[in-house]
N, CA, C and O atoms as a GROMACS GRO file, in nm:
protein
  512
    1UNK      N    1  -6.266 -12.732   4.036
    1UNK     CA    2  -6.172 -12.630   4.073
    1UNK      C    3  -6.246 -12.501   4.104
    1UNK      O    4  -6.324 -12.450   4.023
    2UNK      N    5  -6.220 -12.452   4.217
    2UNK     CA    6  -6.285 -12.328   4.259
    2UNK      C    7  -6.195 -12.210   4.224
    2UNK      O    8  -6.073 -12.215   4.238
    3UNK      N    9  -6.260 -12.106   4.179
    3UNK     CA   10  -6.190 -11.984   4.146
    3UNK      C   11  -6.159 -11.907   4.274
    3UNK      O   12  -6.235 -11.915   4.371
    4UNK      N   13  -6.048 -11.834   4.276
    4UNK     CA   14  -6.017 -11.754   4.394
    4UNK      C   15  -6.125 -11.650   4.411
    4UNK      O   16  -6.172 -11.594   4.312
    5UNK      N   17  -6.165 -11.621   4.531
    5UNK     CA   18  -6.271 -11.527   4.560
    5UNK      C   19  -6.220 -11.383   4.564
    5UNK      O   20  -6.300 -11.291   4.584
    6UNK      N   21  -6.093 -11.362   4.547
    6UNK     CA   22  -6.039 -11.226   4.554
    6UNK      C   23  -6.063 -11.147   4.427
    6UNK      O   24  -6.060 -11.024   4.431
    7UNK      N   25  -6.085 -11.211   4.314
    7UNK     CA   26  -6.110 -11.142   4.188
    7UNK      C   27  -6.252 -11.170   4.144
    7UNK      O   28  -6.296 -11.284   4.145
    8UNK      N   29  -6.323 -11.065   4.104
    8UNK     CA   30  -6.459 -11.084   4.055
    8UNK      C   31  -6.454 -11.122   3.908
    8UNK      O   32  -6.349 -11.111   3.844
    9UNK      N   33  -6.567 -11.166   3.854
    9UNK     CA   34  -6.574 -11.202   3.712
    9UNK      C   35  -6.548 -11.080   3.625
    9UNK      O   36  -6.487 -11.091   3.519
   10UNK      N   37  -6.595 -10.961   3.670
   10UNK     CA   38  -6.571 -10.838   3.594
   10UNK      C   39  -6.422 -10.807   3.586
   10UNK      O   40  -6.372 -10.768   3.480
   11UNK      N   41  -6.350 -10.824   3.697
   11UNK     CA   42  -6.207 -10.796   3.699
   11UNK      C   43  -6.132 -10.889   3.604
   11UNK      O   44  -6.035 -10.848   3.542
   12UNK      N   45  -6.177 -11.014   3.594
   12UNK     CA   46  -6.109 -11.110   3.506
   12UNK      C   47  -6.132 -11.075   3.359
   12UNK      O   48  -6.044 -11.098   3.276
   13UNK      N   49  -6.249 -11.019   3.326
   13UNK     CA   50  -6.280 -10.988   3.187
   13UNK      C   51  -6.227 -10.850   3.145
   13UNK      O   52  -6.210 -10.826   3.026
   14UNK      N   53  -6.200 -10.761   3.239
   14UNK     CA   54  -6.155 -10.626   3.210
   14UNK      C   55  -6.008 -10.630   3.166
   14UNK      O   56  -5.924 -10.689   3.234
   15UNK      N   57  -5.975 -10.566   3.052
   15UNK     CA   58  -5.836 -10.559   3.010
   15UNK      C   59  -5.751 -10.491   3.118
   15UNK      O   60  -5.801 -10.406   3.191
   16UNK      N   61  -5.626 -10.528   3.126
   16UNK     CA   62  -5.537 -10.480   3.232
   16UNK      C   63  -5.516 -10.328   3.226
   16UNK      O   64  -5.487 -10.267   3.329
   17UNK      N   65  -5.529 -10.267   3.107
   17UNK     CA   66  -5.499 -10.125   3.094
   17UNK      C   67  -5.614 -10.034   3.141
   17UNK      O   68  -5.593  -9.914   3.157
   18UNK      N   69  -5.731 -10.089   3.162
   18UNK     CA   70  -5.843 -10.007   3.208
   18UNK      C   71  -5.841  -9.993   3.359
   18UNK      O   72  -5.799 -10.083   3.431
   19UNK      N   73  -5.886  -9.878   3.406
   19UNK     CA   74  -5.893  -9.857   3.549
   19UNK      C   75  -6.010  -9.935   3.607
   19UNK      O   76  -6.112  -9.954   3.540
   20UNK      N   77  -5.996  -9.979   3.726
   20UNK     CA   78  -6.104 -10.048   3.795
   20UNK      C   79  -6.204  -9.945   3.844
   20UNK      O   80  -6.170  -9.829   3.862
   21UNK      N   81  -6.328  -9.986   3.865
   21UNK     CA   82  -6.429  -9.892   3.912
   21UNK      C   83  -6.382  -9.820   4.037
   21UNK      O   84  -6.328  -9.880   4.130
   22UNK      N   85  -6.403  -9.687   4.039
   22UNK     CA   86  -6.364  -9.606   4.153
   22UNK      C   87  -6.221  -9.559   4.150
   22UNK      O   88  -6.179  -9.484   4.238
   23UNK      N   89  -6.143  -9.603   4.049
   23UNK     CA   90  -6.004  -9.561   4.038
   23UNK      C   91  -5.990  -9.460   3.925
   23UNK      O   92  -6.070  -9.457   3.832
   24UNK      N   93  -5.888  -9.379   3.934
   24UNK     CA   94  -5.863  -9.277   3.834
   24UNK      C   95  -5.715  -9.277   3.800
   24UNK      O   96  -5.632  -9.318   3.881
   25UNK      N   97  -5.682  -9.232   3.680
   25UNK     CA   98  -5.543  -9.220   3.640
   25UNK      C   99  -5.475  -9.103   3.710
   25UNK      O  100  -5.352  -9.092   3.709
   26UNK      N  101  -5.555  -9.014   3.770
   26UNK     CA  102  -5.501  -8.900   3.842
   26UNK      C  103  -5.575  -8.890   3.975
   26UNK      O  104  -5.670  -8.814   3.988
   27UNK      N  105  -5.531  -8.967   4.074
   27UNK     CA  106  -5.603  -8.971   4.202
   27UNK      C  107  -5.617  -8.834   4.268
   27UNK      O  108  -5.713  -8.811   4.342
   28UNK      N  109  -5.522  -8.744   4.245
   28UNK     CA  110  -5.531  -8.611   4.306
   28UNK      C  111  -5.632  -8.523   4.234
   28UNK      O  112  -5.678  -8.423   4.290
   29UNK      N  113  -5.669  -8.557   4.111
   29UNK     CA  114  -5.766  -8.478   4.035
   29UNK      C  115  -5.704  -8.353   3.977
   29UNK      O  116  -5.584  -8.326   3.995
   30UNK      N  117  -5.786  -8.275   3.907
   30UNK     CA  118  -5.741  -8.150   3.846
   30UNK      C  119  -5.716  -8.048   3.956
   30UNK      O  120  -5.791  -8.040   4.053
   31UNK      N  121  -5.612  -7.971   3.941
   31UNK     CA  122  -5.580  -7.869   4.041
   31UNK      C  123  -5.694  -7.768   4.048
   31UNK      O  124  -5.748  -7.728   3.945
   32UNK      N  125  -5.731  -7.727   4.169
   32UNK     CA  126  -5.841  -7.632   4.186
   32UNK      C  127  -5.813  -7.503   4.110
   32UNK      O  128  -5.704  -7.446   4.120
   33UNK      N  129  -5.913  -7.458   4.035
   33UNK     CA  130  -5.902  -7.332   3.965
   33UNK      C  131  -5.826  -7.335   3.834
   33UNK      O  132  -5.819  -7.233   3.765
   34UNK      N  133  -5.768  -7.450   3.797
   34UNK     CA  134  -5.685  -7.453   3.675
   34UNK      C  135  -5.769  -7.426   3.551
   34UNK      O  136  -5.725  -7.353   3.462
   35UNK      N  137  -5.888  -7.483   3.545
   35UNK     CA  138  -5.973  -7.459   3.429
   35UNK      C  139  -6.018  -7.314   3.426
   35UNK      O  140  -6.016  -7.250   3.320
   36UNK      N  141  -6.059  -7.261   3.538
   36UNK     CA  142  -6.102  -7.122   3.544
   36UNK      C  143  -5.987  -7.027   3.510
   36UNK      O  144  -6.008  -6.926   3.443
   37UNK      N  145  -5.867  -7.059   3.554
   37UNK     CA  146  -5.752  -6.975   3.529
   37UNK      C  147  -5.727  -6.963   3.378
   37UNK      O  148  -5.700  -6.854   3.328
   38UNK      N  149  -5.736  -7.075   3.307
   38UNK     CA  150  -5.717  -7.074   3.162
   38UNK      C  151  -5.825  -6.989   3.097
   38UNK      O  152  -5.796  -6.907   3.010
   39UNK      N  153  -5.950  -7.008   3.138
   39UNK     CA  154  -6.060  -6.932   3.081
   39UNK      C  155  -6.047  -6.784   3.108
   39UNK      O  156  -6.072  -6.702   3.020
   40UNK      N  157  -6.008  -6.748   3.230
   40UNK     CA  158  -5.992  -6.607   3.265
   40UNK      C  159  -5.880  -6.543   3.184
   40UNK      O  160  -5.895  -6.430   3.138
   41UNK      N  161  -5.769  -6.614   3.166
   41UNK     CA  162  -5.658  -6.560   3.088
   41UNK      C  163  -5.699  -6.539   2.943
   41UNK      O  164  -5.664  -6.438   2.882
   42UNK      N  165  -5.773  -6.634   2.888
   42UNK     CA  166  -5.820  -6.623   2.750
   42UNK      C  167  -5.911  -6.500   2.735
   42UNK      O  168  -5.896  -6.424   2.640
   43UNK      N  169  -6.004  -6.483   2.827
   43UNK     CA  170  -6.096  -6.370   2.821
   43UNK      C  171  -6.018  -6.238   2.833
   43UNK      O  172  -6.049  -6.142   2.763
   44UNK      N  173  -5.918  -6.232   2.920
   44UNK     CA  174  -5.838  -6.110   2.934
   44UNK      C  175  -5.765  -6.077   2.805
   44UNK      O  176  -5.762  -5.961   2.763
   45UNK      N  177  -5.706  -6.179   2.741
   45UNK     CA  178  -5.632  -6.156   2.615
   45UNK      C  179  -5.729  -6.113   2.504
   45UNK      O  180  -5.699  -6.024   2.425
   46UNK      N  181  -5.845  -6.177   2.499
   46UNK     CA  182  -5.945  -6.143   2.399
   46UNK      C  183  -5.993  -5.999   2.420
   46UNK      O  184  -6.011  -5.925   2.323
   47UNK      N  185  -6.014  -5.961   2.544
   47UNK     CA  186  -6.058  -5.825   2.575
   47UNK      C  187  -5.952  -5.724   2.533
   47UNK      O  188  -5.985  -5.621   2.474
   48UNK      N  189  -5.826  -5.751   2.564
   48UNK     CA  190  -5.718  -5.660   2.526
   48UNK      C  191  -5.710  -5.646   2.374
   48UNK      O  192  -5.691  -5.535   2.323
   49UNK      N  193  -5.725  -5.756   2.302
   49UNK     CA  194  -5.721  -5.752   2.157
   49UNK      C  195  -5.838  -5.672   2.102
   49UNK      O  196  -5.823  -5.594   2.009
   50UNK      N  197  -5.955  -5.691   2.161
   50UNK     CA  198  -6.073  -5.618   2.116
   50UNK      C  199  -6.057  -5.468   2.143
   50UNK      O  200  -6.098  -5.386   2.061
   51UNK      N  201  -5.999  -5.433   2.257
   51UNK     CA  202  -5.977  -5.292   2.288
   51UNK      C  203  -5.890  -5.227   2.181
   51UNK      O  204  -5.912  -5.112   2.144
   52UNK      N  205  -5.791  -5.302   2.132
   52UNK     CA  206  -5.698  -5.246   2.034
   52UNK      C  207  -5.752  -5.252   1.890
   52UNK      O  208  -5.734  -5.158   1.813
   53UNK      N  209  -5.817  -5.362   1.855
   53UNK     CA  210  -5.853  -5.384   1.714
   53UNK      C  211  -6.003  -5.398   1.689
   53UNK      O  212  -6.045  -5.412   1.574
   54UNK      N  213  -6.083  -5.396   1.794
   54UNK     CA  214  -6.225  -5.428   1.781
   54UNK      C  215  -6.302  -5.346   1.680
   54UNK      O  216  -6.371  -5.401   1.594
   55UNK      N  217  -6.290  -5.214   1.690
   55UNK     CA  218  -6.368  -5.128   1.600
   55UNK      C  219  -6.328  -5.150   1.454
   55UNK      O  220  -6.414  -5.157   1.366
   56UNK      N  221  -6.198  -5.160   1.429
   56UNK     CA  222  -6.151  -5.182   1.292
   56UNK      C  223  -6.197  -5.319   1.240
   56UNK      O  224  -6.234  -5.333   1.123
   57UNK      N  225  -6.196  -5.419   1.327
   57UNK     CA  226  -6.242  -5.553   1.287
   57UNK      C  227  -6.390  -5.551   1.253
   57UNK      O  228  -6.433  -5.615   1.156
   58UNK      N  229  -6.468  -5.479   1.331
   58UNK     CA  230  -6.613  -5.470   1.304
   58UNK      C  231  -6.636  -5.405   1.168
   58UNK      O  232  -6.716  -5.454   1.088
   59UNK      N  233  -6.567  -5.296   1.141
   59UNK     CA  234  -6.582  -5.227   1.013
   59UNK      C  235  -6.543  -5.319   0.898
   59UNK      O  236  -6.614  -5.328   0.798
   60UNK      N  237  -6.431  -5.389   0.914
   60UNK     CA  238  -6.383  -5.479   0.807
   60UNK      C  239  -6.484  -5.590   0.780
   60UNK      O  240  -6.513  -5.621   0.664
   61UNK      N  241  -6.537  -5.650   0.886
   61UNK     CA  242  -6.636  -5.758   0.867
   61UNK      C  243  -6.762  -5.703   0.802
   61UNK      O  244  -6.818  -5.765   0.712
   62UNK      N  245  -6.807  -5.585   0.848
   62UNK     CA  246  -6.928  -5.525   0.790
   62UNK      C  247  -6.910  -5.501   0.641
   62UNK      O  248  -7.002  -5.524   0.563
   63UNK      N  249  -6.791  -5.454   0.600
   63UNK     CA  250  -6.767  -5.422   0.460
   63UNK      C  251  -6.738  -5.545   0.375
   63UNK      O  252  -6.784  -5.553   0.261
   64UNK      N  253  -6.662  -5.641   0.428
   64UNK     CA  254  -6.618  -5.755   0.348
   64UNK      C  255  -6.705  -5.879   0.363
   64UNK      O  256  -6.713  -5.961   0.271
   65UNK      N  257  -6.772  -5.894   0.477
   65UNK     CA  258  -6.855  -6.012   0.500
   65UNK      C  259  -6.985  -5.972   0.570
   65UNK      O  260  -7.005  -6.004   0.686
   66UNK      N  261  -7.073  -5.900   0.497
   66UNK     CA  262  -7.196  -5.852   0.562
   66UNK      C  263  -7.283  -5.965   0.617
   66UNK      O  264  -7.357  -5.944   0.712
   67UNK      N  265  -7.274  -6.084   0.558
   67UNK     CA  266  -7.353  -6.196   0.609
   67UNK      C  267  -7.306  -6.236   0.749
   67UNK      O  268  -7.388  -6.263   0.836
   68UNK      N  269  -7.175  -6.238   0.770
   68UNK     CA  270  -7.122  -6.271   0.903
   68UNK      C  271  -7.155  -6.159   1.002
   68UNK      O  272  -7.186  -6.186   1.118
   69UNK      N  273  -7.149  -6.036   0.955
   69UNK     CA  274  -7.182  -5.920   1.039
   69UNK      C  275  -7.327  -5.930   1.088
   69UNK      O  276  -7.354  -5.912   1.206
   70UNK      N  277  -7.417  -5.958   0.996
   70UNK     CA  278  -7.559  -5.969   1.033
   70UNK      C  279  -7.583  -6.090   1.122
   70UNK      O  280  -7.671  -6.088   1.208
   71UNK      N  281  -7.506  -6.197   1.102
   71UNK     CA  282  -7.520  -6.316   1.186
   71UNK      C  283  -7.483  -6.283   1.331
   71UNK      O  284  -7.548  -6.330   1.424
   72UNK      N  285  -7.379  -6.203   1.350
   72UNK     CA  286  -7.340  -6.162   1.485
   72UNK      C  287  -7.451  -6.077   1.547
   72UNK      O  288  -7.487  -6.096   1.663
   73UNK      N  289  -7.504  -5.984   1.470
   73UNK     CA  290  -7.612  -5.899   1.521
   73UNK      C  291  -7.731  -5.986   1.561
   73UNK      O  292  -7.788  -5.968   1.669
   74UNK      N  293  -7.769  -6.079   1.473
   74UNK     CA  294  -7.881  -6.167   1.504
   74UNK      C  295  -7.854  -6.251   1.628
   74UNK      O  296  -7.945  -6.283   1.704
   75UNK      N  297  -7.727  -6.288   1.648
   75UNK     CA  298  -7.692  -6.370   1.763
   75UNK      C  299  -7.705  -6.299   1.896
   75UNK      O  300  -7.723  -6.364   1.999
   76UNK      N  301  -7.696  -6.166   1.896
   76UNK     CA  302  -7.707  -6.094   2.023
   76UNK      C  303  -7.847  -6.038   2.047
   76UNK      O  304  -7.875  -5.985   2.154
   77UNK      N  305  -7.934  -6.052   1.948
   77UNK     CA  306  -8.073  -6.009   1.967
   77UNK      C  307  -8.148  -6.111   2.052
   77UNK      O  308  -8.109  -6.228   2.057
   78UNK      N  309  -8.253  -6.068   2.117
   78UNK     CA  310  -8.334  -6.164   2.193
   78UNK      C  311  -8.389  -6.273   2.100
   78UNK      O  312  -8.417  -6.247   1.983
   79UNK      N  313  -8.404  -6.393   2.154
   79UNK     CA  314  -8.452  -6.504   2.072
   79UNK      C  315  -8.598  -6.488   2.033
   79UNK      O  316  -8.641  -6.536   1.928
   80UNK      N  317  -8.675  -6.420   2.117
   80UNK     CA  318  -8.816  -6.399   2.085
   80UNK      C  319  -8.842  -6.250   2.070
   80UNK      O  320  -8.802  -6.171   2.156
   81UNK      N  321  -8.906  -6.214   1.964
   81UNK     CA  322  -8.944  -6.076   1.941
   81UNK      C  323  -9.095  -6.066   1.940
   81UNK      O  324  -9.163  -6.152   1.886
   82UNK      N  325  -9.145  -5.962   2.000
   82UNK     CA  326  -9.289  -5.941   1.998
   82UNK      C  327  -9.325  -5.883   1.862
   82UNK      O  328  -9.275  -5.777   1.824
   83UNK      N  329  -9.410  -5.951   1.791
   83UNK     CA  330  -9.451  -5.907   1.658
   83UNK      C  331  -9.596  -5.864   1.665
   83UNK      O  332  -9.682  -5.936   1.714
   84UNK      N  333  -9.621  -5.744   1.614
   84UNK     CA  334  -9.758  -5.694   1.612
   84UNK      C  335  -9.808  -5.697   1.468
   84UNK      O  336  -9.731  -5.694   1.372
   85UNK      N  337  -9.934  -5.703   1.456
   85UNK     CA  338  -9.997  -5.700   1.326
   85UNK      C  339 -10.009  -5.554   1.284
   85UNK      O  340 -10.081  -5.478   1.347
   86UNK      N  341  -9.939  -5.515   1.176
   86UNK     CA  342  -9.937  -5.376   1.135
   86UNK      C  343 -10.076  -5.324   1.097
   86UNK      O  344 -10.098  -5.203   1.097
   87UNK      N  345 -10.169  -5.413   1.066
   87UNK     CA  346 -10.304  -5.367   1.033
   87UNK      C  347 -10.375  -5.313   1.156
   87UNK      O  348 -10.477  -5.245   1.143
   88UNK      N  349 -10.324  -5.344   1.276
   88UNK     CA  350 -10.383  -5.292   1.400
   88UNK      C  351 -10.333  -5.152   1.433
   88UNK      O  352 -10.386  -5.089   1.524
   89UNK      N  353 -10.231  -5.103   1.360
   89UNK     CA  354 -10.174  -4.972   1.389
   89UNK      C  355 -10.250  -4.862   1.316
   89UNK      O  356 -10.306  -4.883   1.208
   90UNK      N  357 -10.250  -4.744   1.377
   90UNK     CA  358 -10.307  -4.629   1.308
   90UNK      C  359 -10.210  -4.587   1.199
   90UNK      O  360 -10.096  -4.633   1.197
   91UNK      N  361 -10.252  -4.500   1.111
   91UNK     CA  362 -10.164  -4.451   1.005
   91UNK      C  363 -10.042  -4.381   1.065
   91UNK      O  364  -9.930  -4.399   1.016
   92UNK      N  365 -10.063  -4.302   1.170
   92UNK     CA  366  -9.952  -4.230   1.234
   92UNK      C  367  -9.852  -4.329   1.296
   92UNK      O  368  -9.731  -4.310   1.285
   93UNK      N  369  -9.903  -4.434   1.361
   93UNK     CA  370  -9.815  -4.534   1.422
   93UNK      C  371  -9.736  -4.610   1.316
   93UNK      O  372  -9.618  -4.639   1.335
   94UNK      N  373  -9.800  -4.642   1.205
   94UNK     CA  374  -9.734  -4.713   1.097
   94UNK      C  375  -9.624  -4.626   1.035
   94UNK      O  376  -9.515  -4.676   1.006
   95UNK      N  377  -9.651  -4.499   1.014
   95UNK     CA  378  -9.551  -4.407   0.959
   95UNK      C  379  -9.433  -4.394   1.055
   95UNK      O  380  -9.318  -4.392   1.012
   96UNK      N  381  -9.460  -4.386   1.184
   96UNK     CA  382  -9.352  -4.378   1.283
   96UNK      C  383  -9.268  -4.505   1.280
   96UNK      O  384  -9.146  -4.498   1.289
   97UNK      N  385  -9.331  -4.622   1.268
   97UNK     CA  386  -9.258  -4.749   1.260
   97UNK      C  387  -9.168  -4.752   1.137
   97UNK      O  388  -9.054  -4.798   1.144
   98UNK      N  389  -9.219  -4.702   1.024
   98UNK     CA  390  -9.140  -4.698   0.901
   98UNK      C  391  -9.021  -4.604   0.918
   98UNK      O  392  -8.911  -4.635   0.872
   99UNK      N  393  -9.041  -4.491   0.984
   99UNK     CA  394  -8.930  -4.398   1.009
   99UNK      C  395  -8.822  -4.462   1.096
   99UNK      O  396  -8.703  -4.445   1.070
  100UNK      N  397  -8.865  -4.536   1.197
  100UNK     CA  398  -8.769  -4.604   1.284
  100UNK      C  399  -8.688  -4.706   1.206
  100UNK      O  400  -8.565  -4.714   1.220
  101UNK      N  401  -8.755  -4.785   1.124
  101UNK     CA  402  -8.685  -4.884   1.042
  101UNK      C  403  -8.591  -4.818   0.943
  101UNK      O  404  -8.480  -4.867   0.919
  102UNK      N  405  -8.634  -4.707   0.884
  102UNK     CA  406  -8.551  -4.634   0.790
  102UNK      C  407  -8.422  -4.587   0.857
  102UNK      O  408  -8.315  -4.595   0.799
  103UNK      N  409  -8.434  -4.537   0.980
  103UNK     CA  410  -8.317  -4.489   1.053
  103UNK      C  411  -8.219  -4.602   1.083
  103UNK      O  412  -8.098  -4.580   1.082
  104UNK      N  413  -8.270  -4.722   1.109
  104UNK     CA  414  -8.184  -4.836   1.138
  104UNK      C  415  -8.118  -4.889   1.011
  104UNK      O  416  -8.000  -4.926   1.014
  105UNK      N  417  -8.190  -4.892   0.903
  105UNK     CA  418  -8.142  -4.953   0.779
  105UNK      C  419  -8.052  -4.860   0.698
  105UNK      O  420  -7.959  -4.907   0.631
  106UNK      N  421  -8.077  -4.732   0.702
  106UNK     CA  422  -8.004  -4.635   0.618
  106UNK      C  423  -7.852  -4.648   0.627
  106UNK      O  424  -7.786  -4.641   0.523
  107UNK      N  425  -7.791  -4.667   0.745
  107UNK     CA  426  -7.644  -4.680   0.749
  107UNK      C  427  -7.591  -4.799   0.668
  107UNK      O  428  -7.476  -4.796   0.623
  108UNK      N  429  -7.670  -4.902   0.650
  108UNK     CA  430  -7.626  -5.019   0.576
  108UNK      C  431  -7.635  -5.000   0.425
  108UNK      O  432  -7.582  -5.080   0.348
  109UNK      N  433  -7.702  -4.894   0.383
  109UNK     CA  434  -7.720  -4.872   0.241
  109UNK      C  435  -7.605  -4.794   0.178
  109UNK      O  436  -7.602  -4.779   0.056
  110UNK      N  437  -7.511  -4.746   0.256
  110UNK     CA  438  -7.396  -4.674   0.205
  110UNK      C  439  -7.405  -4.528   0.242
  110UNK      O  440  -7.506  -4.482   0.296
  111UNK      N  441  -7.300  -4.455   0.213
  111UNK     CA  442  -7.295  -4.312   0.245
  111UNK      C  443  -7.397  -4.238   0.161
  111UNK      O  444  -7.421  -4.274   0.045
  112UNK      N  445  -7.457  -4.138   0.218
  112UNK     CA  446  -7.559  -4.061   0.146
  112UNK      C  447  -7.498  -3.993   0.024
  112UNK      O  448  -7.387  -3.939   0.031
  113UNK      N  449  -7.570  -3.997  -0.085
  113UNK     CA  450  -7.525  -3.932  -0.207
  113UNK      C  451  -7.432  -4.017  -0.291
  113UNK      O  452  -7.400  -3.979  -0.403
  114UNK      N  453  -7.386  -4.133  -0.241
  114UNK     CA  454  -7.295  -4.217  -0.316
  114UNK      C  455  -7.366  -4.336  -0.378
  114UNK      O  456  -7.303  -4.423  -0.438
  115UNK      N  457  -7.496  -4.341  -0.363
  115UNK     CA  458  -7.568  -4.458  -0.411
  115UNK      C  459  -7.545  -4.572  -0.316
  115UNK      O  460  -7.430  -4.601  -0.284
  116UNK      N  461  -7.647  -4.635  -0.271
  116UNK     CA  462  -7.634  -4.738  -0.169
  116UNK      C  463  -7.604  -4.873  -0.228
  116UNK      O  464  -7.526  -4.885  -0.322
  117UNK      N  465  -7.666  -4.975  -0.174
  117UNK     CA  466  -7.643  -5.113  -0.213
  117UNK      C  467  -7.667  -5.131  -0.361
  117UNK      O  468  -7.771  -5.092  -0.414
  118UNK      N  469  -7.572  -5.191  -0.428
  118UNK     CA  470  -7.586  -5.220  -0.570
  118UNK      C  471  -7.588  -5.096  -0.657
  118UNK      O  472  -7.629  -5.103  -0.772
  119UNK      N  473  -7.544  -4.981  -0.604
  119UNK     CA  474  -7.539  -4.860  -0.685
  119UNK      C  475  -7.672  -4.790  -0.695
  119UNK      O  476  -7.684  -4.692  -0.768
  120UNK      N  477  -7.774  -4.836  -0.624
  120UNK     CA  478  -7.904  -4.771  -0.630
  120UNK      C  479  -7.898  -4.641  -0.552
  120UNK      O  480  -7.817  -4.626  -0.461
  121UNK      N  481  -7.983  -4.548  -0.589
  121UNK     CA  482  -7.993  -4.422  -0.514
  121UNK      C  483  -8.053  -4.449  -0.379
  121UNK      O  484  -8.123  -4.548  -0.360
  122UNK      N  485  -8.026  -4.360  -0.286
  122UNK     CA  486  -8.083  -4.371  -0.152
  122UNK      C  487  -8.235  -4.355  -0.162
  122UNK      O  488  -8.284  -4.277  -0.243
  123UNK      N  489  -8.309  -4.429  -0.081
  123UNK     CA  490  -8.453  -4.410  -0.082
  123UNK      C  491  -8.486  -4.272  -0.024
  123UNK      O  492  -8.412  -4.221   0.060
  124UNK      N  493  -8.596  -4.214  -0.067
  124UNK     CA  494  -8.631  -4.083  -0.014
  124UNK      C  495  -8.668  -4.095   0.134
  124UNK      O  496  -8.717  -4.199   0.179
  125UNK      N  497  -8.646  -3.988   0.208
  125UNK     CA  498  -8.683  -3.987   0.349
  125UNK      C  499  -8.836  -3.998   0.359
  125UNK      O  500  -8.908  -3.944   0.275
  126UNK      N  501  -8.883  -4.066   0.460
  126UNK     CA  502  -9.026  -4.084   0.482
  126UNK      C  503  -9.081  -3.955   0.543
  126UNK      O  504  -9.032  -3.910   0.646
  127UNK      N  505  -9.180  -3.898   0.482
  127UNK     CA  506  -9.247  -3.779   0.536
  127UNK      C  507  -9.396  -3.803   0.542
  127UNK      O  508  -9.448  -3.892   0.474
  128UNK      N  509  -9.463  -3.725   0.622
  128UNK     CA  510  -9.609  -3.742   0.636
  128UNK      C  511  -9.677  -3.611   0.618
  128UNK      O  512  -9.800  -3.604   0.626
   0.00000   0.00000   0.00000
């Protein structure tokens, strides 16, 4: 008995609910721009929310979840940082680097005069 030549062996083994090669459940495909439209609308809503609540949300996260706050900061920094060997710096360059770091870190230690992290006093200003 010869098998009909109109059906291939693959077609006979494929369950009836699966699409045949080259066929789709939606022959017309996704409407042009539909995915972009959803993304654009989401970004617009997110931007509007940030305009209204962004600063307050940043403050709240910084105060209540400093680990998440620092994670966001780390996420927007460049992936590679140029690191220099501090032993190659002159004393003046090293003192300037310490002053720069002090200026960046001081806001995270708390308001001046109120004792910073863990109730410790503020570190003295770096002078030369």
